N, CA, C and O atoms as a printed pandas DataFrame, in Angstrom:
     atom_number atom_name residue_name chain_id  residue_number  x_coord  y_coord  z_coord
0              1         N          UNK        A               1  141.834   96.220  127.719
1              2        CA          UNK        A               1  140.521   96.683  128.136
2              3         C          UNK        A               1  139.833   95.558  128.906
3              4         O          UNK        A               1  139.847   94.401  128.486
4              5         N          UNK        A               2  139.244   95.911  130.018
5              6        CA          UNK        A               2  138.538   94.926  130.844
6              7         C          UNK        A               2  137.103   94.785  130.362
7              8         O          UNK        A               2  136.372   95.772  130.284
8              9         N          UNK        A               3  136.705   93.585  130.044
9             10        CA          UNK        A               3  135.321   93.305  129.651
10            11         C          UNK        A               3  134.786   92.262  130.624
11            12         O          UNK        A               3  135.343   91.171  130.739
12            13         N          UNK        A               4  133.700   92.599  131.326
13            14        CA          UNK        A               4  133.146   91.638  132.290
14            15         C          UNK        A               4  132.815   90.309  131.622
15            16         O          UNK        A               4  132.488   90.255  130.436
16            17         N          UNK        A               5  132.905   89.263  132.392
17            18        CA          UNK        A               5  132.710   87.910  131.884
18            19         C          UNK        A               5  131.317   87.725  131.282
19            20         O          UNK        A               5  131.171   87.076  130.246
20            21         N          UNK        A               6  130.284   88.297  131.933
21            22        CA          UNK        A               6  128.930   88.098  131.422
22            23         C          UNK        A               6  128.746   88.738  130.055
23            24         O          UNK        A               6  127.979   88.224  129.240
24            25         N          UNK        A               7  129.428   89.844  129.781
25            26        CA          UNK        A               7  129.351   90.474  128.455
26            27         C          UNK        A               7  130.027   89.599  127.410
27            28         O          UNK        A               7  129.527   89.449  126.295
28            29         N          UNK        A               8  131.158   89.027  127.776
29            30        CA          UNK        A               8  131.871   88.148  126.850
30            31         C          UNK        A               8  131.008   86.937  126.511
31            32         O          UNK        A               8  130.931   86.523  125.354
32            33         N          UNK        A               9  130.367   86.377  127.519
33            34        CA          UNK        A               9  129.495   85.214  127.304
34            35         C          UNK        A               9  128.327   85.580  126.389
35            36         O          UNK        A               9  127.970   84.806  125.500
36            37         N          UNK        A              10  127.738   86.741  126.598
37            38        CA          UNK        A              10  126.620   87.162  125.754
38            39         C          UNK        A              10  127.085   87.396  124.318
39            40         O          UNK        A              10  126.393   87.033  123.366
40            41         N          UNK        A              11  128.257   88.002  124.171
41            42        CA          UNK        A              11  128.786   88.255  122.827
42            43         C          UNK        A              11  129.015   86.932  122.103
43            44         O          UNK        A              11  128.665   86.798  120.930
44            45         N          UNK        A              12  129.597   85.962  122.788
45            46        CA          UNK        A              12  129.843   84.656  122.171
46            47         C          UNK        A              12  128.529   83.970  121.812
47            48         O          UNK        A              12  128.421   83.343  120.758
48            49         N          UNK        A              13  127.527   84.088  122.690
49            50        CA          UNK        A              13  126.229   83.475  122.411
50            51         C          UNK        A              13  125.580   84.127  121.193
51            52         O          UNK        A              13  124.992   83.434  120.363
52            53         N          UNK        A              14  125.681   85.454  121.078
53            54        CA          UNK        A              14  125.119   86.152  119.909
54            55         C          UNK        A              14  125.832   85.724  118.630
55            56         O          UNK        A              14  125.192   85.540  117.595
56            57         N          UNK        A              15  127.158   85.563  118.697
57            58        CA          UNK        A              15  127.916   85.158  117.517
58            59         C          UNK        A              15  127.537   83.752  117.078
59            60         O          UNK        A              15  127.426   83.483  115.882
60            61         N          UNK        A              16  127.337   82.857  118.034
61            62        CA          UNK        A              16  126.961   81.482  117.705
62            63         C          UNK        A              16  125.566   81.412  117.098
63            64         O          UNK        A              16  125.311   80.621  116.190
64            65         N          UNK        A              17  124.652   82.260  117.615
65            66        CA          UNK        A              17  123.285   82.266  117.101
66            67         C          UNK        A              17  123.147   83.108  115.833
67            68         O          UNK        A              17  122.121   83.052  115.155
68            69         N          UNK        A              18  124.162   83.870  115.521
69            70        CA          UNK        A              18  124.130   84.702  114.322
70            71         C          UNK        A              18  123.234   85.908  114.461
71            72         O          UNK        A              18  122.690   86.390  113.467
72            73         N          UNK        A              19  123.067   86.408  115.671
73            74        CA          UNK        A              19  122.219   87.586  115.890
74            75         C          UNK        A              19  122.975   88.832  115.459
75            76         O          UNK        A              19  124.017   89.169  116.020
76            77         N          UNK        A              20  122.441   89.503  114.467
77            78        CA          UNK        A              20  123.107   90.684  113.931
78            79         C          UNK        A              20  122.459   91.985  114.396
79            80         O          UNK        A              20  122.936   93.065  114.048
80            81         N          UNK        A              21  121.385   91.903  115.172
81            82        CA          UNK        A              21  120.662   93.118  115.558
82            83         C          UNK        A              21  121.264   93.827  116.776
83            84         O          UNK        A              21  120.760   94.872  117.187
84            85         N          UNK        A              22  122.319   93.281  117.350
85            86        CA          UNK        A              22  122.957   93.919  118.498
86            87         C          UNK        A              22  123.989   94.922  118.001
87            88         O          UNK        A              22  124.775   94.621  117.103
88            89         N          UNK        A              23  123.982   96.110  118.587
89            90        CA          UNK        A              23  124.927   97.154  118.212
90            91         C          UNK        A              23  125.959   97.291  119.316
91            92         O          UNK        A              23  125.615   97.461  120.486
92            93         N          UNK        A              24  127.234   97.214  118.932
93            94        CA          UNK        A              24  128.302   97.356  119.919
94            95         C          UNK        A              24  128.195   98.708  120.616
95            96         O          UNK        A              24  127.874   99.722  119.996
96            97         N          UNK        A              25  128.465   98.701  121.888
97            98        CA          UNK        A              25  128.385   99.932  122.668
98            99         C          UNK        A              25  127.062  100.067  123.396
99           100         O          UNK        A              25  126.955  100.807  124.373
100          101         N          UNK        A              26  126.066   99.357  122.921
101          102        CA          UNK        A              26  124.772   99.384  123.623
102          103         C          UNK        A              26  124.831   98.341  124.727
103          104         O          UNK        A              26  125.357   97.245  124.537
104          105         N          UNK        A              27  124.295   98.690  125.858
105          106        CA          UNK        A              27  124.360   97.805  127.005
106          107         C          UNK        A              27  123.449   96.610  126.809
107          108         O          UNK        A              27  122.298   96.747  126.393
108          109         N          UNK        A              28  123.968   95.464  127.108
109          110        CA          UNK        A              28  123.147   94.263  127.100
110          111         C          UNK        A              28  122.950   93.754  128.523
111          112         O          UNK        A              28  122.373   92.688  128.741
112          113         N          UNK        A              29  123.440   94.537  129.490
113          114        CA          UNK        A              29  123.316   94.128  130.889
114          115         C          UNK        A              29  121.866   94.067  131.334
115          116         O          UNK        A              29  121.518   93.288  132.221
116          117         N          UNK        A              30  121.014   94.890  130.717
117          118        CA          UNK        A              30  119.624   94.945  131.138
118          119         C          UNK        A              30  118.752   93.926  130.427
119          120         O          UNK        A              30  117.554   93.847  130.699
120          121         N          UNK        A              31  119.323   93.152  129.530
121          122        CA          UNK        A              31  118.549   92.149  128.824
122          123         C          UNK        A              31  118.148   91.059  129.805
123          124         O          UNK        A              31  118.968   90.548  130.568
124          125         N          UNK        A              32  116.873   90.718  129.766
125          126        CA          UNK        A              32  116.368   89.686  130.662
126          127         C          UNK        A              32  116.131   88.404  129.879
127          128         O          UNK        A              32  115.744   88.433  128.711
128          129         N          UNK        A              33  116.363   87.309  130.526
129          130        CA          UNK        A              33  116.086   86.029  129.894
130          131         C          UNK        A              33  114.575   85.815  129.882
131          132         O          UNK        A              33  113.866   86.417  130.689
132          133         N          UNK        A              34  114.072   84.977  128.990
133          134        CA          UNK        A              34  112.632   84.694  128.978
134          135         C          UNK        A              34  112.113   84.184  130.325
135          136         O          UNK        A              34  110.979   84.471  130.707
136          137         N          UNK        A              35  112.940   83.435  131.031
137          138        CA          UNK        A              35  112.548   82.942  132.359
138          139         C          UNK        A              35  112.373   84.103  133.334
139          140         O          UNK        A              35  111.406   84.147  134.095
140          141         N          UNK        A              36  113.318   85.043  133.303
141          142        CA          UNK        A              36  113.226   86.212  134.183
142          143         C          UNK        A              36  112.011   87.059  133.845
143          144         O          UNK        A              36  111.330   87.558  134.742
144          145         N          UNK        A              37  111.733   87.226  132.549
145          146        CA          UNK        A              37  110.559   87.998  132.117
146          147         C          UNK        A              37  109.288   87.299  132.592
147          148         O          UNK        A              37  108.370   87.952  133.089
148          149         N          UNK        A              38  109.231   85.990  132.443
149          150        CA          UNK        A              38  108.067   85.225  132.890
150          151         C          UNK        A              38  107.860   85.309  134.389
151          152         O          UNK        A              38  106.737   85.483  134.861
152          153         N          UNK        A              39  108.953   85.185  135.140
153          154        CA          UNK        A              39  108.870   85.289  136.602
154          155         C          UNK        A              39  108.391   86.668  137.026
155          156         O          UNK        A              39  107.565   86.800  137.929
156          157         N          UNK        A              40  108.927   87.710  136.356
157          158        CA          UNK        A              40  108.514   89.076  136.681
158          159         C          UNK        A              40  107.031   89.269  136.391
159          160         O          UNK        A              40  106.309   89.841  137.207
160          161         N          UNK        A              41  106.570   88.792  135.227
161          162        CA          UNK        A              41  105.164   88.964  134.858
162          163         C          UNK        A              41  104.251   88.205  135.825
163          164         O          UNK        A              41  103.189   88.703  136.200
164          165         N          UNK        A              42  104.662   87.011  136.223
165          166        CA          UNK        A              42  103.873   86.227  137.172
166          167         C          UNK        A              42  103.794   86.951  138.521
167          168         O          UNK        A              42  102.726   87.027  139.130
168          169         N          UNK        A              43  104.926   87.477  138.978
169          170        CA          UNK        A              43  104.965   88.218  140.236
170          171         C          UNK        A              43  104.087   89.466  140.155
171          172         O          UNK        A              43  103.354   89.782  141.092
172          173         N          UNK        A              44  104.168   90.160  139.037
173          174        CA          UNK        A              44  103.351   91.364  138.833
174          175         C          UNK        A              44  101.866   91.024  138.825
175          176         O          UNK        A              44  101.065   91.724  139.445
176          177         N          UNK        A              45  101.493   89.952  138.127
177          178        CA          UNK        A              45  100.087   89.537  138.082
178          179         C          UNK        A              45   99.577   89.162  139.473
179          180         O          UNK        A              45   98.449   89.498  139.832
180          181         N          UNK        A              46  100.403   88.467  140.255
181          182        CA          UNK        A              46  100.016   88.099  141.624
182          183         C          UNK        A              46   99.810   89.345  142.487
183          184         O          UNK        A              46   98.858   89.424  143.264
184          185         N          UNK        A              47  100.709   90.307  142.342
185          186        CA          UNK        A              47  100.601   91.555  143.098
186          187         C          UNK        A              47   99.323   92.307  142.733
187          188         O          UNK        A              47   98.623   92.803  143.615
188          189         N          UNK        A              48   99.018   92.395  141.442
189          190        CA          UNK        A              48   97.804   93.088  141.009
190          191         C          UNK        A              48   96.548   92.367  141.501
191          192         O          UNK        A              48   95.574   93.005  141.901
192          193         N          UNK        A              49   96.579   91.045  141.470
193          194        CA          UNK        A              49   95.437   90.266  141.968
194          195         C          UNK        A              49   95.251   90.493  143.471
195          196         O          UNK        A              49   94.125   90.664  143.938
196          197         N          UNK        A              50   96.334   90.496  144.215
197          198        CA          UNK        A              50   96.256   90.746  145.653
198          199         C          UNK        A              50   95.757   92.166  145.941
199          200         O          UNK        A              50   95.017   92.384  146.900
200          201         N          UNK        A              51   96.159   93.117  145.119
201          202        CA          UNK        A              51   95.740   94.503  145.352
202          203         C          UNK        A              51   94.243   94.679  145.135
203          204         O          UNK        A              51   93.625   95.548  145.750
204          205         N          UNK        A              52   93.657   93.862  144.268
205          206        CA          UNK        A              52   92.204   93.950  144.051
206          207         C          UNK        A              52   91.419   93.451  145.270
207          208         O          UNK        A              52   90.258   93.812  145.462
208          209         N          UNK        A              53   92.062   92.629  146.077
209          210        CA          UNK        A              53   91.395   92.038  147.240
210          211         C          UNK        A              53   91.517   92.889  148.500
211          212         O          UNK        A              53   90.857   92.603  149.499
212          213         N          UNK        A              54   92.341   93.920  148.473
213          214        CA          UNK        A              54   92.632   94.695  149.671
214          215         C          UNK        A              54   91.367   95.279  150.295
215          216         O          UNK        A              54   91.197   95.215  151.512
216          217         N          UNK        A              55   90.492   95.838  149.494
217          218        CA          UNK        A              55   89.319   96.508  150.018
218          219         C          UNK        A              55   88.021   95.738  149.752
219          220         O          UNK        A              55   86.939   96.319  149.832
220          221         N          UNK        A              56   88.109   94.460  149.441
221          222        CA          UNK        A              56   86.902   93.726  149.084
222          223         C          UNK        A              56   85.931   93.552  150.261
223          224         O          UNK        A              56   84.736   93.362  150.035
224          225         N          UNK        A              57   86.406   93.611  151.488
225          226        CA          UNK        A              57   85.524   93.460  152.647
226          227         C          UNK        A              57   85.173   94.806  153.289
227          228         O          UNK        A              57   84.661   94.849  154.407
228          229         N          UNK        A              58   85.449   95.897  152.581
229          230        CA          UNK        A              58   85.180   97.237  153.096
230          231         C          UNK        A              58   83.907   97.771  152.457
231          232         O          UNK        A              58   83.695   97.605  151.255
232          233         N          UNK        A              59   83.060   98.412  153.255
233          234        CA          UNK        A              59   81.827   99.007  152.728
234          235         C          UNK        A              59   82.186  100.034  151.659
235          236         O          UNK        A              59   83.170  100.759  151.801
236          237         N          UNK        A              60   81.404  100.098  150.604
237          238        CA          UNK        A              60   81.691  100.955  149.447
238          239         C          UNK        A              60   81.864  102.424  149.824
239          240         O          UNK        A              60   82.622  103.144  149.174
240          241         N          UNK        A              61   81.170  102.870  150.863
241          242        CA          UNK        A              61   81.285  104.281  151.275
242          243         C          UNK        A              61   82.664  104.616  151.835
243          244         O          UNK        A              61   83.029  105.788  151.923
244          245         N          UNK        A              62   83.426  103.603  152.213
245          246        CA          UNK        A              62   84.713  103.857  152.861
246          247         C          UNK        A              62   85.924  103.401  152.045
247          248         O          UNK        A              62   87.048  103.405  152.548
248          249         N          UNK        A              63   85.700  103.010  150.790
249          250        CA          UNK        A              63   86.843  102.674  149.938
250          251         C          UNK        A              63   86.773  103.415  148.605
251          252         O          UNK        A              63   87.546  103.136  147.688
252          253         N          UNK        A              64   85.850  104.351  148.508
253          254        CA          UNK        A              64   85.730  105.189  147.316
254          255         C          UNK        A              64   86.100  106.617  147.711
255          256         O          UNK        A              64   85.445  107.218  148.563
256          257         N          UNK        A              65   87.123  107.147  147.105
257          258        CA          UNK        A              65   87.641  108.468  147.492
258          259         C          UNK        A              65   86.583  109.551  147.347
259          260         O          UNK        A              65   86.461  110.426  148.204
260          261         N          UNK        A              66   85.826  109.491  146.272
261          262        CA          UNK        A              66   84.787  110.502  146.048
262          263         C          UNK        A              66   83.751  110.484  147.174
263          264         O          UNK        A              66   83.342  111.539  147.659
264          265         N          UNK        A              67   83.328  109.289  147.588
265          266        CA          UNK        A              67   82.331  109.174  148.659
266          267         C          UNK        A              67   82.897  109.639  150.007
267          268         O          UNK        A              67   82.198  110.272  150.798
268          269         N          UNK        A              68   84.159  109.318  150.251
269          270        CA          UNK        A              68   84.788  109.757  151.501
270          271         C          UNK        A              68   84.859  111.278  151.548
271          272         O          UNK        A              68   84.534  111.890  152.565
272          273         N          UNK        A              69   85.283  111.879  150.451
273          274        CA          UNK        A              69   85.391  113.336  150.406
274          275         C          UNK        A              69   84.024  113.999  150.511
275          276         O          UNK        A              69   83.902  115.086  151.076
276          277         N          UNK        A              70   82.997  113.354  149.972
277          278        CA          UNK        A              70   81.644  113.884  150.096
278          279         C          UNK        A              70   81.210  113.926  151.565
279          280         O          UNK        A              70   80.574  114.886  151.999
280          281         N          UNK        A              71   81.555  112.888  152.324
281          282        CA          UNK        A              71   81.243  112.869  153.760
282          283         C          UNK        A              71   81.937  114.024  154.481
283          284         O          UNK        A              71   81.335  114.681  155.330
284          285         N          UNK        A              72   83.198  114.268  154.142
285          286        CA          UNK        A              72   83.924  115.373  154.765
286          287         C          UNK        A              72   83.335  116.724  154.352
287          288         O          UNK        A              72   83.277  117.656  155.154
288          289         N          UNK        A              73   82.900  116.819  153.095
289          290        CA          UNK        A              73   82.284  118.064  152.635
290          291         C          UNK        A              73   80.978  118.329  153.397
291          292         O          UNK        A              73   80.694  119.465  153.778
292          293         N          UNK        A              74   80.198  117.282  153.611
293          294        CA          UNK        A              74   78.958  117.423  154.391
294          295         C          UNK        A              74   79.271  117.857  155.817
295          296         O          UNK        A              74   78.599  118.732  156.364
296          297         N          UNK        A              75   80.279  117.257  156.416
297          298        CA          UNK        A              75   80.688  117.619  157.774
298          299         C          UNK        A              75   81.071  119.092  157.825
299          300         O          UNK        A              75   80.674  119.820  158.734
300          301         N          UNK        A              76   81.845  119.516  156.838
301          302        CA          UNK        A              76   82.298  120.902  156.823
302          303         C          UNK        A              76   81.128  121.871  156.693
303          304         O          UNK        A              76   81.130  122.939  157.305
304          305         N          UNK        A              77   80.137  121.498  155.901
305          306        CA          UNK        A              77   78.978  122.379  155.706
306          307         C          UNK        A              77   78.070  122.414  156.934
307          308         O          UNK        A              77   77.536  123.468  157.279
308          309         N          UNK        A              78   77.891  121.262  157.600
309          310        CA          UNK        A              78   76.976  121.192  158.739
310          311         C          UNK        A              78   77.623  121.662  160.044
311          312         O          UNK        A              78   76.977  122.317  160.862
312          313         N          UNK        A              79   78.889  121.328  160.230
313          314        CA          UNK        A              79   79.575  121.645  161.484
314          315         C          UNK        A              79   80.946  122.262  161.193
315          316         O          UNK        A              79   81.969  121.630  161.458
316          317         N          UNK        A              80   80.985  123.474  160.656
317          318        CA          UNK        A              80   82.259  124.078  160.244
318          319         C          UNK        A              80   83.258  124.257  161.391
319          320         O          UNK        A              80   84.465  124.134  161.181
320          321         N          UNK        A              81   82.775  124.541  162.585
321          322        CA          UNK        A              81   83.693  124.750  163.705
322          323         C          UNK        A              81   84.431  123.469  164.086
323          324         O          UNK        A              81   85.651  123.476  164.252
324          325         N          UNK        A              82   83.683  122.359  164.224
325          326        CA          UNK        A              82   84.341  121.104  164.607
326          327         C          UNK        A              82   85.224  120.603  163.461
327          328         O          UNK        A              82   86.269  119.999  163.704
328          329         N          UNK        A              83   84.818  120.846  162.234
329          330        CA          UNK        A              83   85.637  120.459  161.074
330          331         C          UNK        A              83   86.979  121.187  161.131
331          332         O          UNK        A              83   88.035  120.589  160.924
332          333         N          UNK        A              84   86.917  122.464  161.410
333          334        CA          UNK        A              84   88.136  123.270  161.484
334          335         C          UNK        A              84   88.990  122.852  162.687
335          336         O          UNK        A              84   90.214  122.772  162.583
336          337         N          UNK        A              85   88.343  122.586  163.829
337          338        CA          UNK        A              85   89.068  122.192  165.040
338          339         C          UNK        A              85   89.755  120.827  164.891
339          340         O          UNK        A              85   90.735  120.549  165.582
340          341         N          UNK        A              86   89.247  119.984  163.997
341          342        CA          UNK        A              86   89.810  118.644  163.807
342          343         C          UNK        A              86   90.979  118.635  162.814
343          344         O          UNK        A              86   91.587  117.590  162.583
344          345         N          UNK        A              87   91.294  119.797  162.227
345          346        CA          UNK        A              87   92.406  119.910  161.272
346          347         C          UNK        A              87   92.299  118.869  160.149
347          348         O          UNK        A              87   93.263  118.176  159.823
348          349         N          UNK        A              88   91.108  118.784  159.577
349          350        CA          UNK        A              88   90.843  117.777  158.554
350          351         C          UNK        A              88   91.738  117.940  157.336
351          352         O          UNK        A              88   92.157  116.942  156.749
352          353         N          UNK        A              89   92.037  119.155  156.947
353          354        CA          UNK        A              89   92.881  119.346  155.765
354          355         C          UNK        A              89   94.263  118.712  155.937
355          356         O          UNK        A              89   94.908  118.346  154.955
356          357         N          UNK        A              90   94.716  118.583  157.193
357          358        CA          UNK        A              90   95.994  117.925  157.448
358          359         C          UNK        A              90   95.852  116.404  157.513
359          360         O          UNK        A              90   96.814  115.675  157.267
360          361         N          UNK        A              91   94.652  115.930  157.845
361          362        CA          UNK        A              91   94.421  114.491  158.000
362          363         C          UNK        A              91   94.101  113.788  156.678
363          364         O          UNK        A              91   94.393  112.603  156.516
364          365         N          UNK        A              92   93.507  114.511  155.744
365          366        CA          UNK        A              92   93.069  113.883  154.500
366          367         C          UNK        A              92   94.190  113.188  153.715
367          368         O          UNK        A              92   93.972  112.080  153.224
368          369         N          UNK        A              93   95.365  113.784  153.576
369          370        CA          UNK        A              93   96.407  113.065  152.836
370          371         C          UNK        A              93   96.747  111.694  153.435
371          372         O          UNK        A              93   96.931  110.721  152.703
372          373         N          UNK        A              94   96.828  111.624  154.749
373          374        CA          UNK        A              94   97.125  110.334  155.386
374          375         C          UNK        A              94   95.959  109.366  155.244
375          376         O          UNK        A              94   96.168  108.161  155.100
376          377         N          UNK        A              95   94.756  109.873  155.282
377          378        CA          UNK        A              95   93.575  109.029  155.148
378          379         C          UNK        A              95   93.445  108.469  153.735
379          380         O          UNK        A              95   93.117  107.296  153.558
380          381         N          UNK        A              96   93.698  109.300  152.740
381          382        CA          UNK        A              96   93.519  108.880  151.350
382          383         C          UNK        A              96   94.725  108.142  150.777
383          384         O          UNK        A              96   94.611  107.478  149.746
384          385         N          UNK        A              97   95.867  108.249  151.426
385          386        CA          UNK        A              97   97.099  107.645  150.934
386          387         C          UNK        A              97   96.945  106.161  150.565
387          388         O          UNK        A              97   97.314  105.792  149.450
388          389         N          UNK        A              98   96.420  105.294  151.441
389          390        CA          UNK        A              98   96.318  103.872  151.078
390          391         C          UNK        A              98   95.395  103.639  149.879
391          392         O          UNK        A              98   95.657  102.767  149.051
392          393         N          UNK        A              99   94.333  104.409  149.790
393          394        CA          UNK        A              99   93.398  104.242  148.675
394          395         C          UNK        A              99   94.051  104.628  147.347
395          396         O          UNK        A              99   93.852  103.960  146.332
396          397         N          UNK        A             100   94.816  105.691  147.363
397          398        CA          UNK        A             100   95.492  106.151  146.145
398          399         C          UNK        A             100   96.614  105.189  145.768
399          400         O          UNK        A             100   96.801  104.881  144.591
400          401         N          UNK        A             101   97.344  104.727  146.740
401          402        CA          UNK        A             101   98.462  103.811  146.460
402          403         C          UNK        A             101   97.984  102.526  145.800
403          404         O          UNK        A             101   98.641  102.007  144.898
404          405         N          UNK        A             102   96.849  102.013  146.243
405          406        CA          UNK        A             102   96.305  100.798  145.621
406          407         C          UNK        A             102   95.956  101.066  144.160
407          408         O          UNK        A             102   96.160  100.209  143.301
408          409         N          UNK        A             103   95.432  102.255  143.884
409          410        CA          UNK        A             103   95.079  102.581  142.499
410          411         C          UNK        A             103   96.313  102.815  141.634
411          412         O          UNK        A             103   96.251  102.664  140.414
412          413         N          UNK        A             104   97.425  103.180  142.248
413          414        CA          UNK        A             104   98.646  103.452  141.488
414          415         C          UNK        A             104   99.546  102.228  141.307
415          416         O          UNK        A             104  100.578  102.319  140.641
416          417         N          UNK        A             105   99.175  101.095  141.883
417          418        CA          UNK        A             105  100.030   99.910  141.785
418          419         C          UNK        A             105  100.285   99.534  140.331
419          420         O          UNK        A             105  101.413   99.196  139.972
420          421         N          UNK        A             106   99.274   99.585  139.502
421          422        CA          UNK        A             106   99.448   99.167  138.108
422          423         C          UNK        A             106   99.894  100.307  137.198
423          424         O          UNK        A             106  100.131  100.084  136.010
424          425         N          UNK        A             107  100.012  101.525  137.729
425          426        CA          UNK        A             107  100.388  102.675  136.913
426          427         C          UNK        A             107  101.884  102.662  136.658
427          428         O          UNK        A             107  102.681  102.547  137.588
428          429         N          UNK        A             108  102.257  102.781  135.401
429          430        CA          UNK        A             108  103.665  102.804  135.024
430          431         C          UNK        A             108  103.908  104.043  134.172
431          432         O          UNK        A             108  103.437  104.100  133.036
432          433         N          UNK        A             109  104.627  105.033  134.686
433          434        CA          UNK        A             109  104.835  106.268  133.928
434          435         C          UNK        A             109  105.661  106.077  132.661
435          436         O          UNK        A             109  105.726  106.985  131.832
436          437         N          UNK        A             110  106.294  104.918  132.493
437          438        CA          UNK        A             110  107.131  104.679  131.317
438          439         C          UNK        A             110  106.380  103.991  130.174
439          440         O          UNK        A             110  106.944  103.796  129.097
440          441         N          UNK        A             111  105.119  103.623  130.397
441          442        CA          UNK        A             111  104.351  102.962  129.348
442          443         C          UNK        A             111  103.959  103.949  128.260
443          444         O          UNK        A             111  103.830  105.151  128.494
444          445         N          UNK        A             112  103.777  103.409  127.073
445          446        CA          UNK        A             112  103.379  104.239  125.939
446          447         C          UNK        A             112  101.949  104.754  126.119
447          448         O          UNK        A             112  101.682  105.932  125.882
448          449         N          UNK        A             113  101.049  103.898  126.528
449          450        CA          UNK        A             113   99.642  104.276  126.718
450          451         C          UNK        A             113   99.438  104.762  128.147
451          452         O          UNK        A             113   98.655  104.194  128.907
452          453         N          UNK        A             114  100.144  105.805  128.490
453          454        CA          UNK        A             114  100.171  106.326  129.848
454          455         C          UNK        A             114   98.907  107.111  130.173
455          456         O          UNK        A             114   98.485  107.974  129.404
456          457         N          UNK        A             115   98.312  106.805  131.311
457          458        CA          UNK        A             115   97.222  107.612  131.833
458          459         C          UNK        A             115   97.848  108.669  132.720
459          460         O          UNK        A             115   98.538  108.350  133.688
460          461         N          UNK        A             116   97.610  109.911  132.392
461          462        CA          UNK        A             116   98.167  111.004  133.177
462          463         C          UNK        A             116   97.519  111.014  134.555
463          464         O          UNK        A             116   96.355  110.643  134.701
464          465         N          UNK        A             117   98.266  111.433  135.554
465          466        CA          UNK        A             117   97.733  111.497  136.917
466          467         C          UNK        A             117   96.482  112.370  136.978
467          468         O          UNK        A             117   95.523  112.042  137.675
468          469         N          UNK        A             118   96.499  113.489  136.239
469          470        CA          UNK        A             118   95.375  114.421  136.267
470          471         C          UNK        A             118   94.094  113.810  135.706
471          472         O          UNK        A             118   93.003  114.326  135.949
472          473         N          UNK        A             119   94.220  112.710  134.952
473          474        CA          UNK        A             119   93.054  112.057  134.354
474          475         C          UNK        A             119   92.489  110.946  135.230
475          476         O          UNK        A             119   91.424  110.407  134.929
476          477         N          UNK        A             120   93.175  110.601  136.291
477          478        CA          UNK        A             120   92.719  109.504  137.146
478          479         C          UNK        A             120   91.552  109.956  138.019
479          480         O          UNK        A             120   91.523  111.100  138.472
480          481         N          UNK        A             121   90.585  109.056  138.257
481          482        CA          UNK        A             121   89.391  109.423  139.033
482          483         C          UNK        A             121   89.699  109.979  140.423
483          484         O          UNK        A             121   89.048  110.928  140.861
484          485         N          UNK        A             122   90.668  109.411  141.114
485          486        CA          UNK        A             122   90.994  109.889  142.461
486          487         C          UNK        A             122   91.523  111.314  142.409
487          488         O          UNK        A             122   91.246  112.108  143.308
488          489         N          UNK        A             123   92.278  111.647  141.372
489          490        CA          UNK        A             123   92.833  112.991  141.250
490          491         C          UNK        A             123   91.708  113.997  141.029
491          492         O          UNK        A             123   91.684  115.068  141.634
492          493         N          UNK        A             124   90.776  113.631  140.151
493          494        CA          UNK        A             124   89.643  114.534  139.872
494          495         C          UNK        A             124   88.790  114.744  141.112
495          496         O          UNK        A             124   88.323  115.854  141.371
496          497         N          UNK        A             125   88.585  113.672  141.882
497          498        CA          UNK        A             125   87.776  113.781  143.096
498          499         C          UNK        A             125   88.427  114.739  144.092
499          500         O          UNK        A             125   87.744  115.566  144.697
500          501         N          UNK        A             126   89.721  114.632  144.258
501          502        CA          UNK        A             126   90.436  115.523  145.185
502          503         C          UNK        A             126   90.408  116.952  144.662
503          504         O          UNK        A             126   90.258  117.903  145.428
504          505         N          UNK        A             127   90.551  117.089  143.367
505          506        CA          UNK        A             127   90.527  118.415  142.757
506          507         C          UNK        A             127   89.158  119.079  142.959
507          508         O          UNK        A             127   89.081  120.257  143.305
508          509         N          UNK        A             128   88.082  118.316  142.740
509          510        CA          UNK        A             128   86.735  118.849  142.954
510          511         C          UNK        A             128   86.525  119.227  144.413
511          512         O          UNK        A             128   85.942  120.269  144.709
512          513         N          UNK        A             129   86.999  118.382  145.327
513          514        CA          UNK        A             129   86.873  118.664  146.754
514          515         C          UNK        A             129   87.630  119.938  147.110
515          516         O          UNK        A             129   87.131  120.772  147.866
516          517         N          UNK        A             130   88.829  120.085  146.566
517          518        CA          UNK        A             130   89.626  121.284  146.832
518          519         C          UNK        A             130   88.955  122.530  146.288
519          520         O          UNK        A             130   88.963  123.579  146.933
520          521         N          UNK        A             131   88.373  122.418  145.102
521          522        CA          UNK        A             131   87.661  123.556  144.513
522          523         C          UNK        A             131   86.454  123.922  145.373
523          524         O          UNK        A             131   86.208  125.104  145.613
524          525         N          UNK        A             132   85.698  122.929  145.841
525          526        CA          UNK        A             132   84.534  123.177  146.685
526          527         C          UNK        A             132   84.973  123.798  148.005
527          528         O          UNK        A             132   84.294  124.679  148.534
528          529         N          UNK        A             133   86.102  123.347  148.539
529          530        CA          UNK        A             133   86.622  123.880  149.793
530          531         C          UNK        A             133   87.031  125.349  149.611
531          532         O          UNK        A             133   86.774  126.178  150.484
532          533         N          UNK        A             134   87.657  125.663  148.494
533          534        CA          UNK        A             134   88.088  127.039  148.232
534          535         C          UNK        A             134   86.883  127.967  148.045
535          536         O          UNK        A             134   86.923  129.120  148.477
536          537         N          UNK        A             135   85.820  127.480  147.411
537          538        CA          UNK        A             135   84.613  128.284  147.223
538          539         C          UNK        A             135   83.955  128.571  148.562
539          540         O          UNK        A             135   83.523  129.694  148.821
540          541         N          UNK        A             136   83.877  127.539  149.427
541          542        CA          UNK        A             136   83.221  127.752  150.722
542          543         C          UNK        A             136   84.061  128.658  151.632
543          544         O          UNK        A             136   83.516  129.394  152.454
544          545         N          UNK        A             137   85.381  128.600  151.479
545          546        CA          UNK        A             137   86.239  129.477  152.296
546          547         C          UNK        A             137   86.123  130.926  151.857
547          548         O          UNK        A             137   86.238  131.839  152.675
548          549         N          UNK        A             138   85.892  131.142  150.547
549          550        CA          UNK        A             138   85.784  132.517  150.065
550          551         C          UNK        A             138   84.476  133.171  150.492
551          552         O          UNK        A             138   84.368  134.396  150.526
552          553         N          UNK        A             139   83.470  132.333  150.821
553          554        CA          UNK        A             139   82.195  132.891  151.325
554          555         C          UNK        A             139   82.418  133.477  152.700
555          556         O          UNK        A             139   81.482  133.998  153.308
């Protein structure tokens, strides 16, 4: 039977340290060294810190999804023809994409304390905008 060298080395290291909590057949390939875990956490922290700075020089009216959608809702109510001619419903996903992506940087669907997408503020804002749009279209 072929056993990769790194597995053999890990098995020997576990035997020398007397670690009994490893179960044969379970993969140890995904085990990270403390150095790798530290490097990953440092990289993640740097990324999150940088993401907080992305919109720091942007006026609040243009980096808050709810406020942006409110402006579009006002446009639609005041000038429905130009709103329709501008195909805004097709433009909004591209416009909101960077704002949503920044908010999702720290979101990890595999975490135990997971915030559901439907509970996030940006999702609710889009949902409210869509509901308001559907009500005005039915009129």
